[in-house]
N, C-alpha and C positions, 0 to 999 in steps of 0.2 A: 360425520363419516363422509369421506370423499367417495361419492357415488357416481359412477359413470352411467349416463342415461341408458335405460333398457333398450335393447335393440333386438329385433327379431332375428338378425343375422349373426348374433353372438355365437361363436363356436364354443360349445360346452367343453371341448377339449382344451380351450384356452383358460378355463376357470378352474379354481381349486377350492376344495372344501377347507374348512379350518383344520381338519385333521391332516389333509394333504399338505397344506401350507406349513404347518408346524413340523411335519415330518421332513419336508424338503429343507427347511431352515435349520432343523436339528435342535428344536426346543420342545420341552414338554407341552402338552395341550393346555394345561392350566396357565402356564407362563405365557404361551402364545396368545391365549384368549385375553389375559390381563393386559398385555402390551397392545393388542388390537383395540381394546376398549380405551386404553390410555392415550393412544396416538391415532384414533379413528379418523381424524381429519386428513391424515396423510396416507391412508391405506385405501386404494381403489377397490370398490366392490360392485357387484351386480346382484340384483334380486331376481330370482327365477323360481316360480312355483312356491312363493312364500319362504324361500330359503336364501340365505346370503352366501354368495360365492366370492372368491377373491381372484383378481386378475393376476397374471404372471408378474406384473411389476411389483406386486406386494412381496414377492420373494426378496427382491433387492432391498426394499424398505425395511422389512422385518429383519433381514440379515444385517442391515446397517444398525438397527436398534439393538440387536443382539451384541454386535461388536462394541457399541457404545456402552452398553450395560456391563460388559466384561471389563471395560476400562474404567468403570465406576463413575460414569457421567450421571448427573442428576437428570430427572425427567424434564425439567425446564431447559437444561442445556441441550438435551436431545431434541426437544421440540424446536428450539431456536435453530439448531443445525438442520433439521428436516425442512424448516421453512426456507433455508438458504441453499439447500442442496437440490440438484436436479437429478431426477430419476428418469430412465427411459420410459416412454409411453408408446404403446403399439400404434402403428399408422392408422388403423381403423378408429381407435379411441381418440386420437388427436384430430382426425378428420371430423368425427362427430362433435367434438368440442368446438372446432372452428365453425362448423355449420350452425351449431346452437348459438354461438356468439354473433355470427352474421345475421341469423334470423332475429335475434333480440335487438339488433341495431347497436350493439356495444362497440362495434369496430370503429365507429366515428370518434367516440370519446377516447378509445385506446390509441387510435392513430394520432389524434391531436396531442395526447400526452406524450407519445413517442416522439413526435416531431418537435414539441416544445423542449423535451429533454435533450434531443439531438442538437437543437439550436443553442441551448444553454451550454452544452458541452463544447461545441465549436467556438462559441464566444469565450468560454473559460480558457480554452487552449490558446486562442489568439491573445488574450490578456496575459497569459503566462509567457508567451513568446515575447511580447513587448516588454514585460518585466525582466525577462532574461537578457534581452538586448540592452536595457537600461543598466542592469547590473554588470554586464560585460563592459559597457562604456565607462562606468564608474571604476571598475577594476583597472581598466587601461589608464585612466587619469591618475589613479592612486599609484600605479606602477611608475608612471612618468614622474610624478612628484617625488617618489622615493628615489628614483635615479638622480634627479636634480639635487635632492638633499644629500645624497651620498657623495656627489661631486663637490658640493659646497663643503661638506665635512672634510673631505680629502684636502681641499684647498686651504681650509683653516688649519689642518694639521701641518701642512707644508709651511704656512705663514708662521705658526707657532714655533716650528723647528728653526725656521730662518731667524725669527726674533730671538730665540734662545741663543743661537750661534752669534748673532749680532751683539747681544748683551754680554755673552762670555768674552768675545773679542774686545769689546769696549772696556770691560772690567780688567782684562789682561793688559790692555794698553794703559789704562789709568794706573795700574800698579807699577807698570814699567816706567812711566813718566814720574810717578811719585818716587820711585827708587832712584832714578837718575837725577831728579832735582835735589834730593838729599845729598847725593854724592857731589853735586855741583856746589853746594854750600859748604861742604866739608873741605873740598879741594878747590879753592878759588882759582880762576883762570888768570894767569899773569901775562 
């Protein structure tokens, strides 16, 4: 169960009983209790006088669970979505969590992880930019090659057309001379 550290300064007006929580979200008490047990890691609570109370953020979380259940999502799918979804946390709660983290010394490890992740992200972006530049250069070279091949193809078409014209003219002249030479044999020149 996601429990926010007990604080002497917790305003009890900011806490809800399970009945109040279920009433606000609009679900029956037994359904709300079942969902709270099922998704307890994601619902912030506080213990006071041996009783469990729910922070106002629990309204959003239980409302999200209700909407997912109405859309027939499985519990595993809802858990996964809850793990990836951000819900608002009151300033006092978040300050307490930050204080606790700093007191435990976890900030060094967290900061190191954040810095390493940031460094890797910057490196990946730089690599992708280099790859993009390389692909642009290759595209430019391919485009120039296609232009040269298109020009060569046009030249070849012109050469073929000229060759065809030459062949047709040659054939026509050959027929003309064949025809004239036969006439010359028939009618000898005197």
